[in-house]
N, C-alpha and C positions, 0 to 999 in steps of 0.2 A: 579619283574619289577617295583614295585611301589616305591622303595626307591628313585629313581631319582626325581619323581614328588613330593613326600612327603618331601624329603630333600630340594628341591628348595623352596617349600612352607614355611616350617618352617624357613629356612634361611631368607626369605623375612620378616616373622613376627618379627624375632629378630632384623633385621636391621631397621625396621620401628620405633622402639622405640628410636633409636639413631639419626635418620635423621628427622629434621623438614620438614614439607610439603613444605614450601616456601623457603627452603635453596638452595643455588647454587648447592650443591652436588646432591640433589634430582632432580633438573632440568636437570642436566647432565645425571644422571642415566636414567631418563625417556626419554630423547632425544636419548641416545645411544640405549636403548631398542626398541623404536619405529622406529628409523631410520635405525638400523643395524640388531639387533638380530631377531626381529619378521619378517621383510621382508626376511631375509636370511633363516629363518626356513621355512617360507611358500614356498619360491622358491625351497628349498631343497626337501620338500615333493612333490611339483608338479613335480619335475624331476623324482621322483620314480614311478609316475603313468604310467601304461602301457595303452596308449590310445587305442591300438588295442584290448586289452582285454575288455575294456568298450563297444566298438561298435561291437565287434566280437562275443560276447556271451550273451545269454539271462540270464545267471546266475547272471551276474553283475547287469543287469537291475532289475532282481527280488529282489536281495539283497538290492539294492539301494532303491527301492520302499518300501520294508518292513521296512527298517531302518528309512527312512524319515517319513513314515506314523506313525510308532510307536513313534518316537521322538516328532512329532507335536501333536499327540493325547495325549501323556503324558503331554506336556506343556499346551495344551488347557484344559485338565482335572484339572490340578493344578490351572490354572487361574479361571476356573469355581468354584472350591471349595473356592478359595480366595474371589471371588465375593459374594458367599453365606455367608461366615463367616463375612466379613467386610461390607456387604450390598453395594457393588459397583454397578455402572450402567453398561449397556451393553458396552458403549464406553470405560469405564475405564477397563472393562475386556479385551476388544480388545487390548487396549494399554499394559496391563500387559502381555498378550499372546505374543505380538510383541516384547516386551523388553526381554522376557525370552527365546524366541525360537532360538536366534542366537547361533551358535556354531563355535568355531574356534580353539584356541591354545590348550586348555585342551583336547579336543576330538582328535585332531591330535596327541598330545603327547601320549595319552593313546593308540591310534591305532598303532603308530609306535613301541611302546614298545611291544605291543601284537604281532605284526608282526615279530619283531626281535627275540622274544622268542618262536616263532612257535605256539602261541595260536590262531592267526588269519591267514586265508588264503589270497592269493593275491586278490581273488574276494571280500572278506570282507573288505580289506583295500581300494580297489577302491570304493566299495559301501559306505564306511564311508566318503570318500572325496566327493562323489556325494551327500550324505546326508547333509554334511556341506554346499555345494553349494545351495541346495534346501532350507534348514532351514534359511540361511542368506538372501536369496531372499524373502522368506515369511515374515521373521521378519522385513525387511525394509519396505515392503509394508504395513503390518498390523500396524506397529508403526506410519507410516506417516498418514494413514487413521484414526487411533484412536486418535492421537494428534489433527488432524484437526477437527474432529467431537467434541472432548471435547472443543476445542476453540470455535466452533460455538455454542455449548450448553451453555457455560458460557456467551457468548455475547447475546444469545437469552434470557437468564434469566433477562437481564437488560431492555428488551423491555416491557414497561408498557403501560397501557391504559390511564393513566392520562396525562394531559397537562404539559407543562414545561415553563410557562411564566417567572418564575424566572430565569431559565437557559438562556432564550433568552435575557432578559433585563440585565443580568450580563456580557454579552460578553464584553471583553476588547481588543481593537484593538491596534496593534503596526504597524505603517507605517514606513518602512525603505526607506530613500531617499538618493540619491547622485547625481542625474542629474536634474538640474533645468528644463530641457525640459519636463520631464515626472512627476515631483513632484506633480503638480496641479492635473493632471488626476488620479494619484494613490490615492490622498487624496479624490477626488470626488467619485471615485469608493468605497472607504472605507465608506464614508458617506452614499452613496446610499444602501449599504448592511447592514446598521444598522437598527434596528427596531425603529420606532418612539418613543417608550417608553424607549429607552436606552439613559440615560443622563450621562453616564460615559465619562470621558475625553479620547481623543485619544492621544496616545503617538507617537510623531514623532521622529525618530532616524537617526542620521548620525554618522557612525562609520568610523574612519580613522586610518590607520596604519603608517602614515607618517606626517611629519611637512611641507611638500611642500606647500607653500603659495597658489599656484594655486588650488591644490586639496582642501585645507581648505576653500578658498573663494567660490569655486564651491559648496561644500557641505553646507556651511552656507546659500548660496543663495537658494539652494533647500529647506532647512528647512524653510526659510522665506516664500517662495512661498506656500509650503504645509500648513503652519500655516495660511497664509492669506486666502487660499481657505476654510479652516475650519471656520475661524472667520467670513467669509462672510455669513455663514448659522447658526451662533450662536452656534457652537459646540466648547466645551472647548478642548484646546490642551495643551499638556505638551511637550516642546521641550527638546531633549537631544542630546548633542554632546559628543561623547565618543572616547577616544584614547585607542586602544588595538592593540597589536602585531598581534592578530588573529581576523579578522573581524567577522568570524562566532562565535567565542567565545564571542565577544562583544555583538552580537545580542542575543545569547542564554542567556547570563547573564542578560541583560536588561529585557528580557521576564520574567525571573524568579523573578527579583526584582520588576517588575511592576505587576506581576500576569497576564500577557497578555494571551489571549486565541487564538487570530488570529494574524498571521504575514502576512502583505501585502507588497509586494515589486514589483518592475519592473522586467520584464523578461530579462534574459541575452541576450546580443547582441553579436554575434560571431565577434571576432576581427581578426581571421586568419583561414586558412583552416583546421587546426587540432583541433580547438576549438570545444567543445561539445555543444549540444543544450542548456542544463541547465547552463553550466559553473561550474567552480570549487567551487565557493561560495555556490551556491544552492545545488549542490550535497553533499557538506559537511553538509549543514543545514538539508537535508533530512535524513542523517545518525545520526545526533546528537540531533535533536529536534523532539519531538513527538507531538507538537502542530500543529494546522491547519496552513498550509502555502498556501498562495494565490499569484500566479505569474500573472502579468498583462502585456498585450501588446496590445494597441489600437492605430490604425492609424487614427481613427476619434474620435471626442468627445464622451464621454460615453453617454451623454443624447440624442444622435442621433441614438442610437442602435434601430433597428426595431424588432429584434427577438433574443432570446437566444436559442442556440442549445446545449443541455447538454448531453454529452456522459458519461454513467455510467457503470462501470464494474460489472460483475456478483458477487453476494454475498456482494455487497457494504453495504447492510443493516445491516451486522454484525459488521461493524466498529464502534468504539466508537464515532467518530465524524460525523456519518451519519446524524443525525438530524440537527446538526449545519449547514452543508453546504446546505442542502435542504432549511432551513430557510433563509440562505443568498441569495439563488436564488429567493425565494419568495419575500423577501424584495426588491431585485434589480428589479425584474419584476414589482412589485407594484409601485415603485418610477418612473420607466421609462414608465409604462403603455404599455408594450410590451408583446408579446406572448412568451411562453416558450415551447419548444419542447424537451421532454425527450427521448433520444435514449437509451433504457434500457431493460434488461431482464424482462420477464413477472412477475416473482416472486418478483423481486426488485421493480417493478412498483407499486405493491400493497402497499408497505411500503411508497413509495414516496407520493402516494395519501393520505395515512393516515396522514403524517406530514402536507401536505398542507391543508387537511380538518380540522385538529386540530388547525392550525394557522389561519383559516378563511381568507385566502388570496384571494382577489378579482382580480384574474388574469385568463387569458385564457391559458389553457395548452393542450398539445397534447402528446400522448405517441406512440412511434414507437418501435416495437419489435426488439431487437438485441440479437441474440442467439450465434453469432460467430464474429470473427474479420472481416470476409468478409462483414457482415452487417454494421459494423462501417465504412468501406471504402465506401460502397454504399451510406449510408446516409450522410457522410461528403462531398460527391461531390455536395450536394444540398445547401451548405452554400453560401450565397451571401456576397457582399462586405460590406453591412451595418448590417450583423448579427454578433453576438458575440458567438464564439465557446468556450464552457466551457467543459474542459476535467477533469474528476475526476480520479486522479491517485491513486496509491496504493504503499506503501513501500514494500520492499522485504519480510519483516517479517509479513505482514498483511494477513488476511484471503482472501481478494479479489485480491491478487496479482496472476498473471498468466504469462506464457511465452509470451503471446501476449503483455502485458503491458511492458515487457522488451524491445520490439521493438518500443514502443510508441514514445520516443524522436526522433529516426531516421525517423519515419513516419511523424511526425509533421514538422521536419526540411525540409524534402524533398517535401512534398505536400501542406503544409499549412503555409509556411514562410511569406506569404503576407496577412494573414487574422487576424482579431481581435480575440484575444484569452485570455482566463483565464485557467490556470492549477491549480487545487486545490488538495492538499494532505490533507485528513481529519486527525483530531486528532486521535492518537493511544495510547492505554494504559492509557487513562484518567479515570476520575471518571465515575460512572454509570450514564447513561442518560436515562430518561424515554421516552418511545416511545408509540405512539398511536396504536390502532389496525389497521392492514392492511385492505385496502378497495379494493374490486374487482370491475372491470368494467364489470358489468353484461350484458350490451348492446353491448359490444365489439366495442364501438365508442370512438373517442378521448375524453378523460376526460376533462371536463371544470368545473371550479368552477363558482360561480355566480357573475360575475363582474357587477358593477353598470351601468345603461344605459348611464350616461354621460361619463364614462370611455370608453365604447364601441364606442360612437360617436367620442370622441377624437382620439381613435385608428384608426377609419375608415378615419377620415379627415387626419390623419398623413400619412396613407398609400397612399391616393389619392395625397397628396402633394409630397410625395417621388417619386411616379410614374411619376408625371408631371415633376419634376426636372430631373429625369433620362432621360425622352424623350427629354427635352430641351438640355441636355448635349450631347446626341447621335446625335441630329440634328446639333448642333454646330460642333461636330467632323466631320460629313459628309460634311458640307459646307467648312471646312478647307481643307479637302482632295480634294474636287472638284476644289478649287482655286489652 
């Protein structure tokens, strides 16, 4: 009964020599096999299974258990021997075990031939199908866990105890503008997030895909306003107006040409009811660009922000751009003289403290524990009109991505459409970044760096003035209502 399997195997070996891998014929063969032959074969085997026998007799259960345990034990033993021979780590052994445990076509073919020739009983055939089901499930779970832990191990190896002043000072910002109304605020935000020792020029970009004079004039006006805002604080600016059939491709190409590390742009504003929260351009950017992307939407001037509320996902410390965005928040809070509240998991909070301590930021910080999505909803309800809500996102292929983040755009669009907001997607797959040692909060109190006395005094005066203006505004509204 082996001639059918061996014949098909040798026929495939012979044909492979005459068919290039990327030839049209090879693509059609693979498509036909995956779309027709393999599903038909699997469905045909499934139709042969007697479900009553599986659930009506302990013999099938016993045979299935023995076959599944034997197959998994053999694969685990081979993975263990491979680990010993090639000096693999435990997670690499787990990944090897997951990749080799799956069974499907060859096992089913051998089982059907054995059943047709009377070598296997009906119980053994049903047991083999159950074994395939168990092995495929175990293989999927072990492969996913092994790959995720290997990714985390690789990211953890880049965490170093040394500082990274060179990394911080070499940040190159690209500010993309198209609307004169928001151009100045976006540029002011970019300047506030720069470290004082960073003297590299900021690139301002306007990308257009049409020759419409109205759009061209609007974009050039936005470039002029953004450049003027930077020139007012003696920051060098390089203006670029680019024509490209694809706006996203134009942005990505300019980032590569200029060696930019940060892309700062305004948040998309919905134009119709079917429009998404991020918009088509930003969604394409997230798929094609692995650099840090910062989206801004402020209804009040940036320099009037009273508090930063930073929402951080779990395992964010394993992302390549973790240190960069923490430093950007430290720079922003230092320039504004405001308090920073990190809503973050306890393990991630240790690394955030380490970055802030290494950078010696004179800011007041508070850490609130977030262990689930419900905690985020609870804490986000505490955001005021003069707070800046900063959401740290995660791309689908990143370690910190979860199903909760998949619902993040819908949640922000529904409950936080009228709040000042920054959405930051950290850099991914970049160069190794040195990280400081994590710092524990031994006293279980809100962590605070050592701000200077004059900064605390200014912060207190600012809070008093803000509260006074708020009371005057409320009294004015009440008098209008009484009239």
